[in-house]
C-alpha positions as a Markdown table, in Angstrom:
| # | Residue | x | y | z |
|---|---|---|---|---|
| 1 | Unk | 21.8 | -7.5 | -7.6 |
| 2 | Unk | 21.1 | -4.6 | -10.0 |
| 3 | Unk | 18.1 | -2.4 | -9.7 |
| 4 | Unk | 15.3 | -4.0 | -11.7 |
| 5 | Unk | 13.0 | -2.0 | -14.1 |
| 6 | Unk | 15.2 | 1.1 | -13.6 |
| 7 | Unk | 13.7 | 3.2 | -16.4 |
| 8 | Unk | 10.2 | 2.6 | -15.3 |
| 9 | Unk | 10.9 | 3.1 | -11.6 |
| 10 | Unk | 13.0 | 6.2 | -12.1 |
| 11 | Unk | 10.2 | 7.9 | -14.0 |
| 12 | Unk | 7.9 | 7.2 | -11.0 |
| 13 | Unk | 10.2 | 7.8 | -8.1 |
| 14 | Unk | 12.4 | 10.7 | -9.2 |
| 15 | Unk | 10.5 | 13.2 | -7.2 |
| 16 | Unk | 11.0 | 14.9 | -3.8 |
| 17 | Unk | 10.9 | 12.7 | -0.7 |
| 18 | Unk | 9.8 | 14.5 | 2.5 |
| 19 | Unk | 12.7 | 12.9 | 4.3 |
| 20 | Unk | 15.1 | 14.5 | 1.9 |
| 21 | Unk | 16.4 | 13.8 | -1.6 |
| 22 | Unk | 14.2 | 11.8 | -3.9 |
| 23 | Unk | 12.4 | 8.5 | -3.6 |
| 24 | Unk | 14.5 | 7.2 | -6.4 |
| 25 | Unk | 17.7 | 8.2 | -4.6 |
| 26 | Unk | 16.6 | 6.5 | -1.4 |
| 27 | Unk | 15.8 | 3.3 | -3.2 |
| 28 | Unk | 19.0 | 3.1 | -5.2 |
| 29 | Unk | 21.1 | 3.8 | -2.1 |
| 30 | Unk | 19.3 | 0.8 | -0.5 |
| 31 | Unk | 20.3 | -1.4 | -3.5 |
| 32 | Unk | 23.9 | 0.0 | -3.5 |
| 33 | Unk | 24.2 | -0.8 | 0.2 |
| 34 | Unk | 23.1 | -4.4 | -0.5 |
| 35 | Unk | 25.7 | -4.7 | -3.2 |
| 36 | Unk | 28.4 | -3.5 | -0.8 |
| 37 | Unk | 28.0 | -6.7 | 1.3 |
| 38 | Unk | 31.3 | -8.7 | 1.1 |
| 39 | Unk | 31.1 | -12.3 | -0.1 |
| 40 | Unk | 31.6 | -13.6 | 3.5 |
| 41 | Unk | 29.3 | -11.0 | 5.2 |
| 42 | Unk | 27.7 | -13.6 | 7.4 |
| 43 | Unk | 30.8 | -14.2 | 9.4 |
| 44 | Unk | 32.7 | -11.0 | 8.7 |
| 45 | Unk | 30.2 | -8.4 | 9.8 |
| 46 | Unk | 28.4 | -7.8 | 13.1 |
| 47 | Unk | 24.7 | -8.4 | 13.2 |
| 48 | Unk | 23.9 | -4.7 | 13.4 |
| 49 | Unk | 26.1 | -4.0 | 10.3 |
| 50 | Unk | 24.5 | -6.9 | 8.4 |
| 51 | Unk | 21.0 | -5.4 | 9.1 |
| 52 | Unk | 22.2 | -2.0 | 7.8 |
| 53 | Unk | 23.8 | -3.4 | 4.7 |
| 54 | Unk | 21.1 | -5.8 | 3.8 |
| 55 | Unk | 17.9 | -3.7 | 4.4 |
| 56 | Unk | 16.8 | -4.7 | 0.9 |
| 57 | Unk | 16.1 | -8.2 | 2.3 |
| 58 | Unk | 13.1 | -6.7 | 4.3 |
| 59 | Unk | 12.2 | -3.8 | 2.1 |
| 60 | Unk | 8.5 | -3.6 | 1.4 |
| 61 | Unk | 9.0 | -0.8 | -1.1 |
| 62 | Unk | 11.3 | -3.0 | -3.2 |
| 63 | Unk | 8.7 | -5.7 | -3.5 |
| 64 | Unk | 6.0 | -3.2 | -4.2 |
| 65 | Unk | 8.0 | -1.3 | -6.9 |
| 66 | Unk | 9.2 | -4.4 | -8.6 |
| 67 | Unk | 6.0 | -6.3 | -8.8 |
| 68 | Unk | 3.9 | -3.4 | -9.8 |
| 69 | Unk | 6.4 | -2.6 | -12.5 |
| 70 | Unk | 6.3 | -6.2 | -13.7 |
| 71 | Unk | 2.4 | -6.1 | -13.7 |
| 72 | Unk | 2.5 | -2.9 | -15.7 |
| 73 | Unk | 4.8 | -4.6 | -18.3 |
| 74 | Unk | 2.8 | -7.8 | -18.4 |
| 75 | Unk | -0.6 | -6.1 | -18.9 |
| 76 | Unk | 0.3 | -3.4 | -21.5 |
| 77 | Unk | 0.3 | -0.7 | -18.9 |
| 78 | Unk | -2.9 | -2.1 | -17.2 |
| 79 | Unk | -4.7 | -1.8 | -20.6 |
| 80 | Unk | -5.4 | -5.6 | -20.7 |
| 81 | Unk | -8.4 | -5.3 | -18.4 |
| 82 | Unk | -9.6 | -8.9 | -18.5 |
| 83 | Unk | -6.4 | -10.6 | -17.1 |
| 84 | Unk | -6.1 | -7.8 | -14.5 |
| 85 | Unk | -9.7 | -8.5 | -13.5 |
| 86 | Unk | -8.8 | -12.2 | -13.1 |
| 87 | Unk | -6.0 | -11.3 | -10.8 |
| 88 | Unk | -8.1 | -8.9 | -8.7 |
| 89 | Unk | -10.9 | -11.5 | -8.4 |
| 90 | Unk | -8.7 | -13.1 | -5.7 |
| 91 | Unk | -9.2 | -10.0 | -3.7 |
| 92 | Unk | -12.6 | -8.6 | -4.6 |
| 93 | Unk | -16.0 | -10.0 | -5.7 |
| 94 | Unk | -15.9 | -10.6 | -9.5 |
| 95 | Unk | -18.0 | -7.5 | -10.4 |
| 96 | Unk | -15.9 | -5.2 | -8.3 |
| 97 | Unk | -12.7 | -6.7 | -9.7 |
| 98 | Unk | -14.0 | -6.1 | -13.2 |
| 99 | Unk | -14.9 | -2.5 | -12.3 |
| 100 | Unk | -11.5 | -1.8 | -10.8 |
| 101 | Unk | -9.7 | -3.4 | -13.8 |
| 102 | Unk | -11.6 | -1.2 | -16.3 |
| 103 | Unk | -10.8 | 1.9 | -14.3 |
| 104 | Unk | -7.1 | 0.9 | -14.2 |
| 105 | Unk | -7.1 | 0.4 | -17.9 |
| 106 | Unk | -8.5 | 4.0 | -18.3 |
| 107 | Unk | -6.0 | 5.5 | -16.0 |
| 108 | Unk | -3.0 | 3.5 | -17.3 |
| 109 | Unk | 0.6 | 4.1 | -16.3 |
| 110 | Unk | 0.0 | 7.8 | -16.0 |
| 111 | Unk | -2.3 | 7.1 | -13.0 |
| 112 | Unk | 0.2 | 5.0 | -11.0 |
| 113 | Unk | 2.1 | 6.7 | -8.2 |
| 114 | Unk | 4.2 | 5.1 | -5.5 |
| 115 | Unk | 4.3 | 6.8 | -2.1 |
| 116 | Unk | 1.4 | 9.0 | -2.9 |
| 117 | Unk | -0.4 | 10.9 | -0.1 |
| 118 | Unk | -4.1 | 11.5 | 0.6 |
| 119 | Unk | -4.9 | 14.2 | 3.1 |
| 120 | Unk | -7.8 | 14.3 | 5.5 |
| 121 | Unk | -10.2 | 17.2 | 5.3 |
| 122 | Unk | -10.9 | 19.7 | 8.0 |
| 123 | Unk | -14.0 | 17.9 | 9.4 |
| 124 | Unk | -12.0 | 14.8 | 10.0 |
| 125 | Unk | -9.1 | 16.7 | 11.7 |
| 126 | Unk | -11.7 | 18.5 | 13.9 |
| 127 | Unk | -13.2 | 15.1 | 14.9 |
| 128 | Unk | -9.7 | 13.9 | 16.0 |
| 129 | Unk | -9.3 | 17.1 | 18.0 |
| 130 | Unk | -12.8 | 16.6 | 19.6 |
| 131 | Unk | -12.0 | 13.1 | 20.8 |
| 132 | Unk | -8.4 | 13.7 | 22.0 |
| 133 | Unk | -9.6 | 14.5 | 25.5 |
| 134 | Unk | -10.2 | 10.8 | 26.1 |
| 135 | Unk | -6.7 | 9.8 | 24.9 |
| 136 | Unk | -5.0 | 7.8 | 27.7 |
| 137 | Unk | -1.6 | 9.5 | 27.3 |
| 138 | Unk | -1.4 | 12.6 | 29.4 |
| 139 | Unk | 1.2 | 14.5 | 27.5 |
| 140 | Unk | -0.7 | 14.0 | 24.2 |
| 141 | Unk | -3.8 | 15.6 | 25.9 |
| 142 | Unk | -1.7 | 18.5 | 27.1 |
| 143 | Unk | -0.1 | 19.1 | 23.7 |
| 144 | Unk | -3.5 | 19.0 | 22.0 |
| 145 | Unk | -5.0 | 21.4 | 24.5 |
| 146 | Unk | -2.2 | 23.9 | 24.9 |
| 147 | Unk | -0.1 | 24.0 | 21.7 |
| 148 | Unk | -1.1 | 26.0 | 18.7 |
| 149 | Unk | -0.9 | 24.7 | 15.2 |
| 150 | Unk | -1.4 | 21.0 | 16.0 |
| 151 | Unk | -2.6 | 19.3 | 12.8 |
| 152 | Unk | -4.1 | 16.3 | 14.7 |
| 153 | Unk | -3.9 | 14.1 | 11.6 |
| 154 | Unk | -1.4 | 14.3 | 8.8 |
| 155 | Unk | -1.7 | 13.0 | 5.3 |
| 156 | Unk | -1.9 | 9.2 | 4.8 |
| 157 | Unk | 0.8 | 7.6 | 2.6 |
| 158 | Unk | -0.2 | 5.0 | 0.1 |
| 159 | Unk | 2.4 | 2.4 | -1.0 |
| 160 | Unk | 0.9 | 2.4 | -4.4 |
| 161 | Unk | -2.0 | 4.4 | -5.9 |
| 162 | Unk | -3.6 | 3.9 | -9.3 |
| 163 | Unk | -6.2 | 6.4 | -10.4 |
| 164 | Unk | -7.0 | 10.0 | -10.8 |
| 165 | Unk | -3.9 | 11.7 | -9.3 |
| 166 | Unk | -5.9 | 14.8 | -8.5 |
| 167 | Unk | -6.8 | 12.9 | -5.4 |
| 168 | Unk | -3.2 | 13.1 | -4.1 |
| 169 | Unk | -1.4 | 15.8 | -2.2 |
| 170 | Unk | -1.6 | 17.8 | 1.0 |
| 171 | Unk | -4.6 | 20.0 | -0.1 |
| 172 | Unk | -7.6 | 18.2 | 1.2 |
| 173 | Unk | -10.1 | 20.9 | 0.4 |
| 174 | Unk | -9.8 | 20.8 | -3.4 |
| 175 | Unk | -12.2 | 18.8 | -5.6 |
| 176 | Unk | -11.7 | 15.0 | -5.2 |
| 177 | Unk | -10.4 | 12.7 | -7.9 |
| 178 | Unk | -12.8 | 10.4 | -9.8 |
| 179 | Unk | -11.3 | 7.0 | -9.1 |
| 180 | Unk | -8.6 | 5.6 | -6.9 |
| 181 | Unk | -7.2 | 2.2 | -5.9 |
| 182 | Unk | -5.1 | 2.7 | -2.8 |
| 183 | Unk | -2.8 | -0.1 | -1.9 |
| 184 | Unk | -1.2 | -0.9 | 1.5 |
| 185 | Unk | 1.6 | -3.4 | 0.9 |
| 186 | Unk | 3.1 | -5.5 | 3.6 |
| 187 | Unk | 6.0 | -8.0 | 3.8 |
| 188 | Unk | 7.0 | -8.7 | 7.4 |
| 189 | Unk | 5.5 | -5.6 | 9.1 |
| 190 | Unk | 2.0 | -5.1 | 10.4 |
| 191 | Unk | -0.4 | -2.2 | 10.0 |
| 192 | Unk | -0.3 | 0.7 | 12.5 |
| 193 | Unk | -2.8 | 0.3 | 15.2 |
| 194 | Unk | -3.0 | 3.9 | 16.2 |
| 195 | Unk | -2.1 | 7.5 | 15.2 |
| 196 | Unk | -0.6 | 10.0 | 17.5 |
| 197 | Unk | -3.9 | 11.6 | 18.6 |
| 198 | Unk | -6.2 | 8.6 | 17.9 |
| 199 | Unk | -5.3 | 5.6 | 20.0 |
| 200 | Unk | -7.8 | 3.3 | 18.3 |
| 201 | Unk | -7.4 | 4.4 | 14.7 |
| 202 | Unk | -5.9 | 1.5 | 12.7 |
| 203 | Unk | -4.2 | 2.0 | 9.4 |
| 204 | Unk | -6.8 | 0.2 | 7.2 |
| 205 | Unk | -9.8 | 2.2 | 8.6 |
| 206 | Unk | -7.8 | 5.4 | 8.2 |
| 207 | Unk | -6.9 | 4.8 | 4.6 |
| 208 | Unk | -10.5 | 3.8 | 3.7 |
| 209 | Unk | -12.0 | 6.8 | 5.4 |
| 210 | Unk | -9.6 | 9.4 | 3.9 |
| 211 | Unk | -9.6 | 7.6 | 0.5 |
| 212 | Unk | -13.4 | 8.0 | 0.3 |
| 213 | Unk | -13.0 | 11.7 | 1.0 |
| 214 | Unk | -10.4 | 12.1 | -1.7 |
| 215 | Unk | -12.0 | 10.0 | -4.5 |
| 216 | Unk | -15.6 | 9.7 | -5.8 |
| 217 | Unk | -14.9 | 6.0 | -6.2 |
| 218 | Unk | -12.3 | 4.6 | -3.8 |
| 219 | Unk | -11.1 | 1.0 | -3.5 |
| 220 | Unk | -8.7 | -0.3 | -0.9 |
| 221 | Unk | -6.4 | -3.2 | -1.5 |
| 222 | Unk | -4.2 | -4.9 | 1.1 |
| 223 | Unk | -1.3 | -7.0 | -0.4 |
| 224 | Unk | 0.7 | -9.2 | 2.0 |
| 225 | Unk | 2.6 | -12.4 | 2.1 |
| 226 | Unk | 0.5 | -15.6 | 2.2 |
| 227 | Unk | 2.4 | -17.0 | 5.1 |
| 228 | Unk | 1.2 | -14.3 | 7.4 |
| 229 | Unk | -2.4 | -14.9 | 6.4 |
| 230 | Unk | -2.0 | -18.6 | 7.1 |
| 231 | Unk | -0.2 | -18.0 | 10.4 |
| 232 | Unk | -2.7 | -15.3 | 11.5 |
| 233 | Unk | 0.2 | -13.5 | 13.1 |
| 234 | Unk | -0.6 | -9.9 | 12.1 |
| 235 | Unk | -3.4 | -7.5 | 13.1 |
| 236 | Unk | -4.3 | -6.9 | 9.5 |
| 237 | Unk | -5.5 | -10.5 | 9.2 |
| 238 | Unk | -8.1 | -10.0 | 12.0 |
| 239 | Unk | -9.2 | -6.5 | 10.8 |
| 240 | Unk | -9.7 | -7.5 | 7.2 |
| 241 | Unk | -11.6 | -10.7 | 8.2 |
| 242 | Unk | -13.8 | -8.6 | 10.5 |
| 243 | Unk | -14.5 | -5.9 | 7.9 |
| 244 | Unk | -15.3 | -8.5 | 5.2 |
| 245 | Unk | -17.6 | -10.5 | 7.5 |
| 246 | Unk | -21.3 | -10.1 | 8.2 |
| 247 | Unk | -20.3 | -7.7 | 11.0 |
| 248 | Unk | -18.2 | -5.6 | 8.6 |
| 249 | Unk | -20.5 | -2.6 | 8.5 |
| 250 | Unk | -20.7 | -2.4 | 12.3 |
| 251 | Unk | -16.9 | -2.9 | 12.7 |
| 252 | Unk | -16.1 | -0.2 | 10.2 |
| 253 | Unk | -18.5 | 2.2 | 11.8 |
| 254 | Unk | -16.8 | 1.6 | 15.1 |
| 255 | Unk | -13.3 | 2.2 | 13.7 |
| 256 | Unk | -13.8 | 5.3 | 11.5 |
| 257 | Unk | -14.3 | 8.8 | 12.9 |
| 258 | Unk | -17.1 | 10.4 | 11.0 |
| 259 | Unk | -20.6 | 8.8 | 11.0 |
| 260 | Unk | -21.8 | 7.3 | 7.7 |
| 261 | Unk | -25.1 | 5.7 | 6.7 |
| 262 | Unk | -25.3 | 1.9 | 6.5 |
| 263 | Unk | -25.6 | 1.8 | 2.8 |
| 264 | Unk | -22.5 | 4.0 | 2.4 |
| 265 | Unk | -20.5 | 1.7 | 4.7 |
| 266 | Unk | -21.8 | -1.4 | 2.8 |
| 267 | Unk | -20.3 | 0.2 | -0.3 |
| 268 | Unk | -17.0 | 0.8 | 1.5 |
| 269 | Unk | -16.8 | -2.8 | 2.7 |
| 270 | Unk | -17.6 | -4.0 | -0.8 |
| 271 | Unk | -14.7 | -2.0 | -2.1 |
| 272 | Unk | -12.1 | -3.5 | 0.3 |
| 273 | Unk | -9.9 | -6.3 | -1.1 |
| 274 | Unk | -7.0 | -8.5 | 0.1 |
| 275 | Unk | -4.5 | -10.1 | -2.2 |
| 276 | Unk | -1.5 | -12.3 | -1.4 |
| 277 | Unk | 1.8 | -11.3 | -3.0 |
| 278 | Unk | 1.9 | -14.9 | -4.2 |
| 279 | Unk | -1.3 | -14.2 | -6.3 |
| 280 | Unk | 0.7 | -11.6 | -8.2 |
| 281 | Unk | 3.6 | -13.9 | -8.6 |
| 282 | Unk | 1.4 | -16.7 | -9.9 |
| 283 | Unk | -0.2 | -14.3 | -12.3 |
| 284 | Unk | 3.2 | -13.2 | -13.7 |
| 285 | Unk | 4.6 | -16.8 | -13.7 |
| 286 | Unk | 1.8 | -19.3 | -14.3 |
| 287 | Unk | 3.2 | -22.8 | -13.6 |
| 288 | Unk | 6.5 | -21.1 | -12.7 |
| 289 | Unk | 7.1 | -19.7 | -16.2 |
| 290 | Unk | 6.9 | -16.1 | -17.4 |
| 291 | Unk | 3.4 | -15.2 | -18.6 |
| 292 | Unk | 2.8 | -15.6 | -22.3 |
| 293 | Unk | 3.7 | -12.3 | -24.0 |
| 294 | Unk | 5.7 | -11.0 | -21.1 |
| 295 | Unk | 9.3 | -11.0 | -22.3 |
| 296 | Unk | 10.9 | -8.7 | -19.7 |
| 297 | Unk | 14.7 | -8.8 | -19.5 |
| 298 | Unk | 14.2 | -8.8 | -15.7 |
| 299 | Unk | 11.9 | -11.8 | -15.3 |
| 300 | Unk | 14.8 | -14.2 | -14.4 |
| 301 | Unk | 16.4 | -11.8 | -11.9 |
| 302 | Unk | 13.0 | -11.0 | -10.4 |
| 303 | Unk | 12.4 | -14.7 | -9.9 |
| 304 | Unk | 15.6 | -14.9 | -7.9 |
| 305 | Unk | 14.6 | -11.9 | -5.9 |
| 306 | Unk | 11.2 | -13.4 | -5.1 |
| 307 | Unk | 12.6 | -16.8 | -4.2 |
| 308 | Unk | 15.0 | -15.2 | -1.8 |
| 309 | Unk | 12.1 | -13.7 | 0.1 |
| 310 | Unk | 10.1 | -16.9 | 0.0 |
| 311 | Unk | 7.5 | -15.4 | -2.3 |
| 312 | Unk | 8.1 | -18.0 | -5.0 |
| 313 | Unk | 5.2 | -20.4 | -4.6 |
| 314 | Unk | 6.3 | -23.1 | -7.1 |
């Protein structure tokens, strides 16, 4: 299978990856590995080698990159705010969906960044340090107490960010960005339920708390497969349901680190949304056909890609 939307994705991913090389290089190597699978790979290769060659089958970045690239194509670079708002209304209240869509239209393609990072400020890192004495893992407590230069909490990576890119980067002390939509995208994996020095700090609460430090208006969007919502087999199902329930303010207060007033937390809960990947697919392919006006050369290959991952709901 060729790399889909290569021009768009290269423009967004051809930048340094902390693990070495570039994000674009890492992704194309994944696609190349997949294409190296022999025709009879099922019987010819050992299971471990199959998993290595066919990592693309489980790749969350591949789904994220392809579907956000398709969304950008189908909505004129997010400029078509009304249909974007209709899609986001599956995740947020209608007024919030409209607000986010309008901001996305203002930011456009220039505001989209995959694998962007938002860094916690000094106050948050100090709070992690203050609480580490109750961590149940002895060696973590010793490291925190006796080593110099411990950061206590590193930057949080967002699978996809759309907004004011001044919010991104390792410098948490500079002025925040104006608007940000931070997306956590899942396929088969679950959210992290802890960080090294915070044993109860789940990934959603962490993104929400740091995101609101780095953006004047921050919105959190979880996107995951519908089957995991229905099966209720992942922690994010229970956390998102709890945060979006009547007890959401109390739950979020429990899970974040720095105290916030109730009205602030109500705003944070209001700005948290949950979308199925299938909602995005149904938006791009209403009734199983490419959206009117979306004439991408990759729409047919993308359908095959989605069907192979059981994300084709038709």
